[in-house]
N, C-alpha and C positions, 0 to 999 in steps of 0.2 A: 365546528368552524373550519371553513376551507382554507387552504394555503394562502390564497390571495389576500383574504381578510387578516390572516395572521401577520403576513408581510407588511401590510399597510398599517396594522397596529404597531408593529415594531418601528417601522419608518417614523410614525408619529411620536411614539414613546421616546425614542432615541434621537429624534431631531435630525433625521437623515434626509428630510424633504426641504422644501416641497418637491415631489418627484415630477419629472417632465414627461414620463411615460409609464405605462403599466409595467410591474416587475416582470422580467424575463426568466423563465426556468432555463437553467444551464445544465446540459446533460453531460454525462461522463462517468460519474460514480453510481454505485448500485445500492448502497445502504442509506444514504442520506440525500437531501434535496437542496440544491443551490439555486439562488435567485439573484440576478443582477438588478441593482437599484441605481437609477440614473437621476441625479439632482441637477440643478442649474449649474453647479460648479464642480461637483465631485461625483464619483461613482463608488458603490460598495457592493460586496457580495455577501448575502446572508445564507448561512448554512443552516437549515432546520435539522436538527438530530432526529434520526428514526426513533419514534416512541417505543417501538418493540425492543430496540436495543437499550433504551433508558430503563426499561423495566428489570434488566438483568441486575442482579445483586452486585456484581463486580464493576458495573458501569462507571459509577462515580468515582470510584478509586482509580480506575484506569485513566479516566479523563483527567483527574487531578494530577497523576503522575505524568501524563503527556503534556500538560500545561506548563509544568514546572521544567521539563526538558525543553519545550518550546521556547520558554523565556531565556534559557541559556543559549540556545541558538541565536535568538534575536540579539542578545547582548553581546554576542561575539561576532556579529555581522556576517553570519552564514546567510546564503541567499534563499530566504524563505519569505513566503507571504503569510505573516503571523497574524492571529486574531488581535482585535483591538482589545486593550485592557480598560474596562470601564468600572468605576467604583471598586478597584482592585481585583476584578475578576475578569478572566477571558470568557469563560462560559457563562451565558446570560440565560434567564428565565423569564418569561411573560405569559401570564394566564395559563400556566402549566406546560408551555412549549419551551424547550431548550434549544439554544441556537449559539452561533458564533457570528461575528461581524468582521469582515475583512476589508481592507483598502483594496481597491481594484488595481490589478497589475495588467498593463496593455500587453499581453502576449498570448500565445496559442501553445497547446499541446502538439507535438509533431506526429504525423502519420509515419509508419514504419519506413515507407519509401523515401522520406525526407531526412531520415537519420543518417549522419555521416560519421567518419572516424573523429572529427573534431568534436562533434556533440558527445560521443562516447568518452573521449579523453576528458572532457570537462566534468562528465558524470562521474568517472572514476575518481578524479581529483577531488570533487566536492564530497563525495561519499567518505573518502579517507579523512578529509578534514573534519567531518561530523563525527566519525568514529573516534578520532584522536582527541576530541574535545573533552570526553570523559570516558575513563576506562576503569573497571574494577575486575580484580581477580576473585571471581566467585563461581561455584558450580553452577552449571546450566543444567536445571532440572529436566529429566526426560519424562514427559507426561504420557501415559498410555493412550493410545487410540481406542477409544471404547465406541466402536461403530459396528453395528451388525448389518452388513451389506446385503444380506439375504432379505431384509426388510424392504429393501428398495429395488434390488435387482434380480430378476428371474433368470435371465440368460446365462447359462452356464460358463460359456467362454468368457464373458465380461466379468462374471463373478470370480472366475479363476485369476484374471488379471488383477483385479481389486485386491484379492487375498494375498497374492504375490507382493504387490507393492506395499500393502499394509505390513506383511511380515518383513520386508525390506527395512522399514523404519523400526519395528519392534526389535529386531536382531542387531541393529547397528550398535556399536560402541558409543560410550558417552561422549559428548562434545567437550572441547577443551574448556577449563574454567575461566573464561574470559568474556566479560560483557562490555558492550559500548552503547553509545546512543544509536538506535536504529529506527529508521522511518517505517519499516516493515511493508511498504508497498510502493517503492521508488521505481515504478514502471513509467513509460513515457506519458500515460495520461495525467500523471501527477507532477509533471515538470512544464512549466510555461516558458516560452522562449520569445525573445524580441531580438532577432538576429542571433547573436552568441550571448546575449544577456539572459541567465536563466533564473527562474524563481520556483522553489519547491512548495507545493500546496499539499492539503490533506495531512495535516501534522497530528490529527487527533488520535493516531495509533502509535505515536513515539513511545519508546520503552528502552529499558537497558536490556539487551539481547545479544546473541551471538553475532559478531561481525562477518564471520565465516559464511553462515547461511545467507545474510543480506547480500553479502558481495556476489556470491554465486547466483542468487536469484536476480539480482540487479543486472548482472552481466547477461543472463540468459534473456531477460526482457528486452534490453536495448539491442541484443543481437538478433532480435525478431523471432525467437523460437516459436511464438504464437502464430506467425505469419510465414516467414521464409528465412530459416536461420542461416546467419552469415557469420562464419567463425572469425573473420577479420575484425568484425565489431565486438565480439565476445573478448577477444584478445586485448583490444584496445582499452576496454574498461578494466581489465585486470592489470595490465601493464601500467596504465595511468595511476591506478590506486597504489600499486606496489612502489611507485616513484615516491609516494608521500608516506605511506604506512606499510611497513614489512610485517605482517602478521607472523606470529610464531609458526614454525613448520608444523604441517598436519598432514594426515592420510586423507586426501581429498574424497576418497570413497566413503568415509564416514559422514562427511558433509553432504555428499551426494544423496546418500540413503536417508539422512534426516530431513532433507528437503522434500521428500514425499509427503511429510506430515501436514503442512499448511495446504498443499494441493488437495489432499484426500479430505481434510476438514472442510475446504470450500466446496468440494463436490457434495459431500454430505449435506451441508447447509442448503445448498440449492435443490437437492432432491427433496428435502422436507418443504422447501417453497412451492413444489409442484402440488402440494396438497392444500395450499391456501385457498380461501373463499375469495380473495382478491383476484381478478382476472389479470390485471396488469402484473401483479406479484407472480402468478403462475407462468406468465409469458417470459418475465425476466429469469425466473428459475429454469424454465426449459432452455432458454438461450445460454445461460451460464453453465448448466450442466453439460450441454453438447460441447461448448468451448472447452471447459475444464477436462472433460474426457479425452478430447483431442490433445490437449496440452500434456496430459499425462502419458499418453501414447508417444508423443514426440520425446518427451523427456526421457523415457525409457530408451527409445532408439538412439538418443544422443550419448548414452552413458560412456562409451569407450573414447569418442572424440573429446568429450568435455574432460575426462579424466587425464587424458594424454596432454592436452593443452594446458591444464592446471598444474600439472607436474612440471611441465617445461617452463612455465612462466613464474612459478612461485619457488 
């Protein structure tokens, strides 16, 4: 069954129609598929969850946790686009297809060139309020990176870099025993804006995790390290966050080294996509592999400036 048929069946079953035009694919994410549904008086977004992700044994437990945290954000009026709760559940299933239904928010993600210090201030403040909503004193487990890079990379210079980054994470001290609600992907593509009214989307990865890691990665993304890093935007996210929530003092070098993990795991995931029989999947894998490699190189080059500014600001 193709996606269009699935979407039309969802619209019929959940009484989202009659639709005034064909469902429109919304692009931005790389794991799931989003479709805009336009009715005569309302609009919705349906997110079809990746069937390969749903086959993972931990998938349902992870989504269950995320939905509970999403409900908490919703109840406390945090600026999110939350999935509709239908028959007491957010995650829905129809004919074996898992999905979420969202109300439509009339906003757009910002390209890097449009991001200002005011946007970064609002992001820093919002992130702090999310982190403060629920905190627990609990050890943050350090999971080893079990990736054999030689299976994917033959170039010795690239392999040497990967092993160095891998070792940075493996040798880093443990993170502080503090967990908060974390979005885990709060980069510009997952925040919609209508002027300075913001809404956070893609909440299915919410979990209790380290606020230090999320703050560092969020500040990096909004400062444009994937495009053209602007240290004043990085500083603005950190300063705005610390006006609301002063995290316990930490050696930021530990956080910097731990932050290699997610980047390396994302690189490994996309390297495996290059072996897919699906042409589109291989294309995405190639694009994301190249992008992630570039990001890792930039991240390494920024080490001194990041640590200097973090020490001064916190």
